[in-house]
C-alpha positions as CSV (number, residue, x, y, z in Angstrom):
1,X,-18.4,12.5,16.1
2,X,-16.8,9.2,15.3
3,X,-13.7,9.2,13.1
4,X,-14.3,7.3,9.9
5,X,-10.8,7.2,8.5
6,X,-8.8,4.4,10.1
7,X,-5.4,4.9,11.7
8,X,-2.7,2.2,11.1
9,X,0.3,2.5,13.5
10,X,3.5,0.5,13.3
11,X,4.7,-1.4,16.4
12,X,8.3,-1.3,17.5
13,X,10.6,-0.6,20.5
14,X,8.6,2.5,21.5
15,X,5.4,0.5,21.8
16,X,6.5,-2.5,23.7
17,X,5.5,-1.0,27.1
18,X,1.9,-2.1,27.8
19,X,1.2,1.4,29.3
20,X,2.2,2.9,25.9
21,X,-0.1,0.5,24.1
22,X,-2.9,1.5,26.4
23,X,-2.4,5.1,25.5
24,X,-2.3,4.2,21.8
25,X,-5.6,2.3,22.0
26,X,-7.2,5.1,24.0
27,X,-6.0,7.6,21.4
28,X,-7.8,5.6,18.8
29,X,-5.5,3.2,16.9
30,X,-7.5,0.9,14.7
31,X,-4.9,-1.4,13.2
32,X,-1.3,-2.2,14.1
33,X,1.5,-2.9,11.6
34,X,4.2,-5.5,12.1
35,X,7.2,-4.6,10.0
36,X,9.1,-7.7,9.1
37,X,12.1,-5.6,8.0
38,X,13.1,-5.5,11.7
39,X,13.0,-7.9,14.6
40,X,12.6,-11.6,15.0
41,X,9.6,-13.9,14.6
42,X,9.5,-14.3,18.4
43,X,9.4,-10.5,18.9
44,X,6.6,-10.1,16.3
45,X,4.5,-12.9,18.0
46,X,5.0,-11.3,21.4
47,X,4.0,-7.8,20.1
48,X,0.8,-9.1,18.5
49,X,-0.2,-11.1,21.7
50,X,0.5,-8.0,23.8
51,X,-1.6,-5.6,21.6
52,X,-4.5,-8.1,21.4
53,X,-4.5,-8.5,25.1
54,X,-4.5,-4.8,25.7
55,X,-7.2,-4.3,23.1
56,X,-9.4,-6.9,24.8
57,X,-8.9,-5.1,28.1
58,X,-10.2,-1.9,26.5
59,X,-13.1,-3.7,24.9
60,X,-11.7,-2.8,21.4
61,X,-11.0,-4.7,18.3
62,X,-7.6,-3.9,16.8
63,X,-6.6,-5.4,13.5
64,X,-3.1,-6.7,12.6
65,X,-1.2,-6.1,9.4
66,X,2.0,-7.9,8.7
67,X,4.3,-6.2,6.2
68,X,6.9,-8.2,4.3
69,X,10.3,-6.7,3.8
70,X,10.6,-7.6,0.1
71,X,13.7,-7.3,-2.1
72,X,15.0,-4.1,-0.6
73,X,17.9,-3.3,-3.0
74,X,20.8,-1.9,-1.0
75,X,24.5,-1.1,-1.2
76,X,26.7,-3.1,1.2
77,X,29.0,-1.6,3.9
78,X,31.9,0.8,4.0
79,X,35.1,0.3,5.9
80,X,34.5,3.3,8.1
81,X,30.7,3.1,8.1
82,X,30.2,5.9,5.6
83,X,31.9,8.0,2.9
84,X,31.4,11.5,1.4
85,X,30.9,11.5,-2.4
86,X,32.0,14.6,-4.2
87,X,29.9,15.8,-7.1
88,X,31.5,14.8,-10.4
89,X,33.5,12.0,-8.8
90,X,33.6,8.5,-10.1
91,X,31.9,5.8,-8.1
92,X,31.4,2.0,-8.7
93,X,28.7,-0.3,-7.5
94,X,30.1,-3.8,-7.7
95,X,28.0,-6.9,-6.7
96,X,31.2,-9.0,-6.6
97,X,33.0,-6.6,-4.2
98,X,33.5,-7.7,-0.6
99,X,30.4,-6.6,1.3
100,X,32.4,-5.1,4.2
101,X,35.1,-3.3,2.2
102,X,33.4,-0.3,0.6
103,X,35.4,2.9,0.0
104,X,34.9,6.3,-1.5
105,X,35.6,4.7,-4.9
106,X,33.6,1.5,-4.8
107,X,31.0,-0.4,-2.7
108,X,29.3,-3.8,-3.0
109,X,25.7,-4.4,-3.9
110,X,23.5,-6.8,-2.0
111,X,21.4,-7.3,-5.2
112,X,23.7,-9.5,-7.2
113,X,22.0,-8.9,-10.6
114,X,22.2,-5.1,-10.4
115,X,24.5,-4.9,-13.4
116,X,22.1,-6.9,-15.5
117,X,19.4,-4.3,-15.1
118,X,21.4,-1.2,-16.0
119,X,23.0,0.4,-19.0
120,X,24.7,3.7,-19.9
121,X,22.4,6.7,-19.3
122,X,20.4,5.3,-16.4
123,X,20.1,7.3,-13.2
124,X,20.4,5.7,-9.8
125,X,19.0,7.2,-6.6
126,X,20.6,6.1,-3.3
127,X,19.4,6.7,0.2
128,X,15.9,7.8,-0.9
129,X,17.4,10.1,-3.6
130,X,19.8,12.0,-1.4
131,X,22.7,10.8,-3.6
132,X,22.2,10.6,-7.3
133,X,24.5,8.6,-9.7
134,X,24.6,8.6,-13.5
135,X,25.6,5.3,-15.1
136,X,28.5,5.8,-17.4
137,X,29.1,2.1,-18.3
138,X,28.6,-1.5,-17.1
139,X,31.5,-3.8,-17.2
140,X,31.0,-7.4,-15.9
141,X,29.6,-6.9,-12.4
142,X,30.8,-3.3,-12.2
143,X,28.3,-0.4,-12.6
144,X,30.6,2.6,-13.2
145,X,28.9,5.8,-12.3
146,X,29.4,9.6,-12.1
147,X,28.2,11.4,-9.0
148,X,25.5,13.9,-10.0
149,X,24.3,14.8,-6.5
150,X,26.9,14.1,-3.8
151,X,26.8,13.9,0.0
152,X,27.2,11.4,2.8
153,X,26.5,7.8,2.0
154,X,26.5,5.2,4.8
155,X,26.1,1.4,5.1
156,X,23.1,-0.5,3.6
157,X,21.3,2.4,2.0
158,X,18.7,1.6,-0.6
159,X,19.1,1.8,-4.4
160,X,16.4,2.9,-6.8
161,X,16.4,3.3,-10.5
162,X,14.7,6.4,-11.8
163,X,11.7,5.3,-13.8
164,X,11.8,1.8,-12.4
165,X,13.2,-1.3,-14.0
166,X,15.1,-3.2,-11.4
167,X,13.9,-6.8,-11.8
168,X,14.4,-8.3,-8.3
169,X,11.5,-10.7,-7.5
170,X,8.9,-9.5,-5.1
171,X,9.3,-12.4,-2.7
172,X,12.6,-13.3,-1.1
173,X,13.4,-16.5,0.9
174,X,13.1,-14.4,4.1
175,X,9.6,-13.3,2.9
176,X,8.6,-16.9,2.4
177,X,9.5,-17.7,6.0
178,X,7.8,-14.5,7.3
179,X,4.6,-15.5,5.5
180,X,4.5,-18.6,7.8
181,X,5.0,-16.3,10.8
182,X,2.1,-14.1,9.6
183,X,-0.1,-17.1,9.3
184,X,0.9,-18.2,12.8
185,X,0.1,-14.7,14.2
186,X,-3.3,-15.0,12.4
187,X,-2.6,-11.7,10.6
188,X,-5.7,-10.0,9.4
189,X,-3.7,-8.5,6.4
190,X,-0.4,-9.4,4.8
191,X,1.4,-6.7,2.7
192,X,3.6,-7.7,-0.2
193,X,6.4,-5.2,-0.9
194,X,7.5,-4.1,-4.4
195,X,5.0,-6.2,-6.5
196,X,5.5,-5.6,-10.2
197,X,2.3,-7.3,-11.5
198,X,-0.7,-9.3,-10.2
199,X,1.2,-12.6,-10.3
200,X,3.3,-11.3,-7.3
201,X,0.1,-10.7,-5.4
202,X,-1.4,-14.0,-6.3
203,X,1.8,-15.9,-5.3
204,X,1.8,-14.2,-1.9
205,X,-1.9,-15.1,-1.4
206,X,-1.2,-18.8,-2.4
207,X,1.7,-19.1,0.0
208,X,-0.3,-17.4,2.8
209,X,-3.3,-19.7,2.4
210,X,-1.0,-22.7,2.2
211,X,0.5,-21.7,5.5
212,X,-3.0,-21.4,7.1
213,X,-3.4,-17.7,6.7
214,X,-7.0,-16.3,6.3
215,X,-6.4,-12.6,6.0
216,X,-6.5,-10.2,3.1
217,X,-3.5,-9.3,0.9
218,X,-2.3,-5.7,0.6
219,X,-0.2,-4.7,-2.5
220,X,2.3,-2.0,-1.7
221,X,2.6,0.4,-4.7
222,X,6.2,1.4,-4.7
223,X,7.6,0.5,-8.1
224,X,7.2,2.8,-11.2
225,X,6.4,-0.2,-13.4
226,X,3.5,-1.2,-11.0
227,X,1.6,1.9,-12.2
228,X,1.6,0.5,-15.8
229,X,-0.5,-2.5,-14.7
230,X,-2.2,-0.9,-11.6
231,X,-5.7,-2.1,-12.4
232,X,-4.7,-5.8,-12.5
233,X,-2.7,-5.3,-9.2
234,X,-5.6,-3.7,-7.5
235,X,-8.0,-6.4,-8.8
236,X,-5.7,-9.1,-7.4
237,X,-5.5,-7.4,-3.9
238,X,-7.9,-6.8,-1.0
239,X,-6.2,-3.5,-0.4
240,X,-3.4,-1.3,-1.7
241,X,-0.9,0.8,0.2
242,X,0.5,3.9,-1.5
243,X,4.1,3.6,-0.2
244,X,5.3,7.0,-1.0
245,X,8.9,6.6,-0.1
246,X,10.3,4.3,-2.8
247,X,7.5,5.2,-5.2
248,X,8.3,8.9,-4.9
249,X,12.0,8.2,-5.5
250,X,11.3,6.2,-8.7
251,X,8.7,8.5,-10.3
252,X,9.9,11.8,-8.8
253,X,8.5,13.8,-5.9
254,X,6.5,16.2,-8.2
255,X,4.6,13.3,-9.8
256,X,3.6,11.8,-6.5
257,X,0.6,13.9,-5.5
258,X,-1.5,13.3,-8.6
259,X,-0.6,9.7,-8.6
260,X,-1.7,9.4,-5.0
261,X,-5.0,11.0,-5.9
262,X,-5.5,8.7,-8.9
263,X,-4.7,5.5,-6.9
264,X,-7.1,6.4,-4.1
265,X,-9.9,7.0,-6.7
266,X,-9.1,3.8,-8.6
267,X,-9.0,1.6,-5.5
268,X,-12.3,2.9,-4.3
269,X,-13.9,2.5,-7.8
270,X,-12.8,-1.1,-7.7
271,X,-14.1,-1.7,-4.2
272,X,-10.7,-2.1,-2.6
273,X,-9.3,-0.6,0.6
274,X,-6.6,2.1,0.2
275,X,-3.9,3.0,2.7
276,X,-1.9,6.2,2.4
277,X,1.6,5.8,4.0
278,X,5.1,7.2,4.5
279,X,6.1,10.4,6.4
280,X,2.6,11.5,7.2
281,X,3.7,12.9,10.5
282,X,7.4,12.3,10.4
283,X,8.3,15.3,12.5
284,X,6.5,13.7,15.5
285,X,9.3,11.2,15.8
286,X,10.9,13.9,17.8
287,X,8.2,16.5,18.4
288,X,4.9,16.6,20.2
289,X,2.9,18.4,17.5
290,X,2.9,17.9,13.7
291,X,4.0,20.5,11.2
292,X,1.3,22.4,9.3
293,X,2.4,20.7,6.1
294,X,1.8,17.3,7.8
295,X,-1.6,18.4,8.9
296,X,-2.5,19.3,5.3
297,X,-1.0,16.0,4.0
298,X,-3.3,13.9,6.2
299,X,-6.3,16.1,5.7
300,X,-5.9,16.0,1.9
301,X,-5.7,12.2,1.9
302,X,-8.9,12.0,4.0
303,X,-10.7,14.4,1.6
304,X,-9.5,12.4,-1.4
305,X,-11.2,9.3,0.2
306,X,-8.4,7.2,1.6
307,X,-9.6,4.5,4.0
308,X,-6.5,4.5,6.2
309,X,-3.6,6.8,7.1
310,X,-0.5,5.2,8.4
311,X,2.2,6.0,11.0
312,X,5.6,4.3,10.7
313,X,8.6,5.5,12.7
314,X,6.4,8.0,14.4
315,X,5.0,5.2,16.6
316,X,7.6,2.4,16.1
317,X,10.6,4.4,17.3
318,X,9.3,7.9,18.0
319,X,9.1,9.6,21.4
320,X,5.4,10.2,21.4
321,X,3.4,7.3,19.8
322,X,0.1,8.1,21.4
323,X,0.4,11.8,20.7
324,X,1.0,11.1,17.0
325,X,-2.2,9.0,16.9
326,X,-4.1,11.6,18.7
327,X,-2.9,14.3,16.3
328,X,-3.8,12.2,13.3
329,X,-7.3,11.6,14.9
330,X,-7.9,15.3,15.3
331,X,-7.0,16.1,11.7
332,X,-9.2,13.2,10.3
333,X,-12.2,14.4,12.4
334,X,-11.9,17.9,11.1
335,X,-11.4,16.9,7.5
336,X,-14.4,14.5,7.6
337,X,-16.7,17.4,8.5
338,X,-16.2,18.9,5.1
339,X,-18.9,18.4,2.5
340,X,-16.8,16.5,0.0
341,X,-16.1,13.8,2.6
342,X,-19.7,13.1,3.2
343,X,-21.2,13.2,-0.4
344,X,-20.6,10.6,-3.1
345,X,-21.4,9.8,-6.7
346,X,-19.6,6.4,-6.5
347,X,-21.0,3.9,-9.1
348,X,-24.1,6.0,-9.5
349,X,-24.2,5.3,-13.3
350,X,-23.0,1.7,-13.2
351,X,-24.9,-1.7,-13.0
352,X,-24.3,-4.1,-10.1
353,X,-23.6,-7.8,-10.6
354,X,-24.3,-9.0,-7.1
355,X,-27.5,-8.7,-5.1
356,X,-25.6,-8.0,-1.8
357,X,-23.7,-5.2,-3.5
358,X,-27.0,-3.7,-4.8
359,X,-28.4,-3.8,-1.3
360,X,-25.3,-2.1,0.0
361,X,-25.5,0.7,-2.5
362,X,-29.3,1.1,-2.0
363,X,-28.7,1.4,1.8
364,X,-26.1,4.1,1.4
365,X,-28.1,6.1,-1.1
366,X,-31.1,5.9,1.3
367,X,-29.0,6.8,4.3
368,X,-27.5,9.8,2.6
369,X,-30.9,11.1,1.6
370,X,-32.8,10.4,4.8
371,X,-32.0,11.4,8.3
372,X,-30.6,8.0,9.2
373,X,-28.6,7.7,12.4
374,X,-26.8,4.4,11.8
375,X,-26.5,1.4,9.5
376,X,-26.5,-2.1,11.0
377,X,-25.0,-4.5,8.5
378,X,-25.5,-8.0,9.7
379,X,-22.7,-9.8,7.9
380,X,-20.6,-13.0,7.7
381,X,-17.8,-12.1,5.3
382,X,-17.8,-8.3,5.7
383,X,-18.4,-7.8,1.9
384,X,-21.6,-5.7,2.4
385,X,-20.0,-3.2,4.8
386,X,-17.0,-3.0,2.5
387,X,-19.2,-2.0,-0.4
388,X,-21.0,0.5,1.9
389,X,-17.7,2.0,2.9
390,X,-16.9,3.0,-0.7
391,X,-19.7,5.6,-0.5
392,X,-18.7,8.9,1.1
393,X,-21.0,9.5,4.1
394,X,-21.1,10.7,7.6
395,X,-23.2,7.9,8.8
396,X,-21.6,5.1,10.9
397,X,-21.7,1.6,9.5
398,X,-21.8,-1.2,12.2
399,X,-20.5,-4.5,10.9
400,X,-22.4,-6.9,13.2
401,X,-20.9,-10.4,13.0
402,X,-20.2,-13.4,15.0
403,X,-16.9,-14.0,13.2
404,X,-13.8,-12.6,14.9
405,X,-11.9,-12.6,11.6
406,X,-14.5,-10.4,10.0
407,X,-14.5,-8.1,12.9
408,X,-10.7,-7.7,12.6
409,X,-10.9,-7.3,8.8
410,X,-13.3,-4.4,8.9
411,X,-11.0,-2.4,11.2
412,X,-9.4,-1.2,7.9
413,X,-12.6,-0.1,6.3
414,X,-13.5,3.6,6.3
415,X,-16.5,4.4,8.4
416,X,-17.1,0.8,9.5
417,X,-17.1,-0.3,13.2
418,X,-17.0,-4.0,14.3
419,X,-19.6,-5.3,16.6
420,X,-19.7,-8.8,18.1
421,X,-23.1,-10.1,17.3
422,X,-24.7,-13.6,16.5
423,X,-26.5,-13.2,13.2
424,X,-27.8,-16.8,13.0
425,X,-31.2,-16.4,14.7
426,X,-34.0,-17.5,12.5
427,X,-36.6,-15.1,13.8
428,X,-36.1,-12.0,11.8
429,X,-38.2,-9.7,14.0
430,X,-36.2,-10.9,17.0
431,X,-32.9,-10.4,15.2
432,X,-33.9,-6.8,14.3
433,X,-34.8,-6.0,17.9
434,X,-31.5,-7.5,19.2
435,X,-29.5,-5.5,16.6
436,X,-31.2,-2.2,17.6
437,X,-30.8,-3.1,21.3
438,X,-27.0,-3.6,20.8
439,X,-26.7,-0.2,19.1
440,X,-28.7,1.4,21.9
441,X,-26.4,-0.2,24.5
442,X,-23.4,1.3,22.7
443,X,-25.0,4.8,22.8
444,X,-25.1,4.8,18.9
445,X,-28.9,5.3,18.7
446,X,-31.8,6.4,20.9
447,X,-35.6,6.4,20.6
448,X,-36.8,8.1,17.5
449,X,-33.7,7.6,15.5
450,X,-33.9,5.9,12.0
451,X,-31.7,2.9,11.5
452,X,-31.1,0.9,8.3
453,X,-30.7,-2.9,8.8
454,X,-29.2,-5.0,6.0
455,X,-29.2,-8.8,6.2
456,X,-30.0,-12.1,4.4
457,X,-33.0,-14.4,4.5
458,X,-30.6,-17.2,5.4
459,X,-28.4,-15.7,8.1
460,X,-24.9,-17.1,8.5
461,X,-24.4,-17.6,4.7
462,X,-21.5,-15.8,3.0
463,X,-22.7,-13.3,0.3
464,X,-26.4,-13.8,1.3
465,X,-27.4,-10.2,2.1
466,X,-30.6,-9.6,0.1
467,X,-32.8,-7.3,2.3
468,X,-32.8,-3.8,3.6
469,X,-35.2,-2.5,6.3
470,X,-35.6,1.0,7.7
471,X,-36.8,1.0,11.4
472,X,-37.4,3.7,13.9
473,X,-35.8,3.0,17.3
474,X,-38.5,2.5,19.9
475,X,-41.1,1.2,17.4
476,X,-39.8,-2.4,17.5
477,X,-41.6,-4.5,20.2
C-alpha cells in the first residue's frame, strides 16, 4: 500500500550526514524544509544540493520548502542568561532597555513597537506560554506587568499576546534577503510566517517572482487575527501550514483542535494544500518510538484530510531522523486504511468553472465507483492532479509530466506521485500506450487492471486537460 499523506521533514545538523539523508529518503520523506530561522545562506544551499543529489541517487523526487523566519517577537538577553520570575512579582518589558542587561525586574524587547500594541488588561505569553504576564500599565517604552504564571525565563524567548494583536509586519529585512536565497535554491515552496492578511501573502509572492522564484507560496497560520480573514489568506496561497505552536499560544490550547479541523476542511474545499505542523512526534527528538498521544495526533490529522504532516526538531536536531519518518509513515498507512480516508463528498453539490477541474472530478468519481487500479494524469502545470487530490480515495494518482518543477510541486499533494514523462507526443494512441507502459514498468499496474488517463487534445498546454479515458491494461496495442 502506497502512503498518500506526504511527510515534510526539516533539515538541520542531524541530517547533514549523507548516510542519514539516505536513510530518510529510504524511510519515505517526500519534501524537506529549510528553516531560515537558523543557519546561513551557504548552509542552506549546501543542504538543498545534498538532498537533491541523494534523492537522484535513489531515483526519487524530493521537494524543497523554504520557511521564512518572519517577525519573531522576542525578549532580549539577561545578564546571567536566565532569571526565575515569582508569581505576583512585577516585571517590565522595555524596548529601550540595553539588550544584554536583563534582570529579574526588567528585560529588553527586540520588537521596538511592543508598547504601542499593548494596554492595561492585556495578557502576554512568553516562551510558548510557560510564563504569563498581565499588563498593568504602559508608560513610554515600558510595559509594566504582573507575573501571573512564573518560572524560569531565559534569553530570546518569544512573546505572544493572548488573542493576537501584535502588529509587526510579516516580512522583515532578513526575510527579504532570504527570499532571494529561496529563489536561488529553486525552492518548490516558500512559506511566509505570521501573515495577518492576504496582502502579506501577495507581497511575498511578488518578491519571490521578482527574484526569479517559480514555486508556490505557503501561508503559515499562526496569528489569531489571521483566522478572522482566513478565506482570503487561503485564496491568496497555494498551501497553508497550521503552525500550532504560536497559534495555540494565541488562541489557547483547548481551541486549537477544532480550529485545526476547520482549517483542513476549508483548505481542501478551496482546492489548496494543507500542512499540519508542530510537535507531531516531539518525543522522538530523544526517543526511538513516539508516544501514543503523538500516534493519535498524526492519525487524526490524516483522517481529517491533511495533505502533509510535518517534522521539525525531530529530524533537524533529533537523534533518530529516519526513525521519526518511518514512525510517521506507519501511522499514516494505518490511518489511510480507514473508510473515512477513502470516501469523499467533496464538491458533489457544486458547479465547476474550469473544464480541466470538471475532468479531474469526473475521473475521481469514476475511479471511486469502479475498480480502477491507478490514475495517469498527463499534466503540465499539475492543476489536474491537485484537484484530484482533494477527493478522498485509496487510488494512486500519477502526475506524468516532463516538467521538473511540476514533479517537485506535486510532492506536497496527497495521493499524488510524480513521474517523469514527455506528454508532447501528438499521437494520442501512442501516448496512451507509453503512459500505461511506464506504470507497468513501475509495478503500479498489470494486465487486466483498469486505468483512467486524463489529458488534453493539445498536449503541453497549461490548463488544457479536457479528456478522460478508461483503459484496460493489456488491451492497448
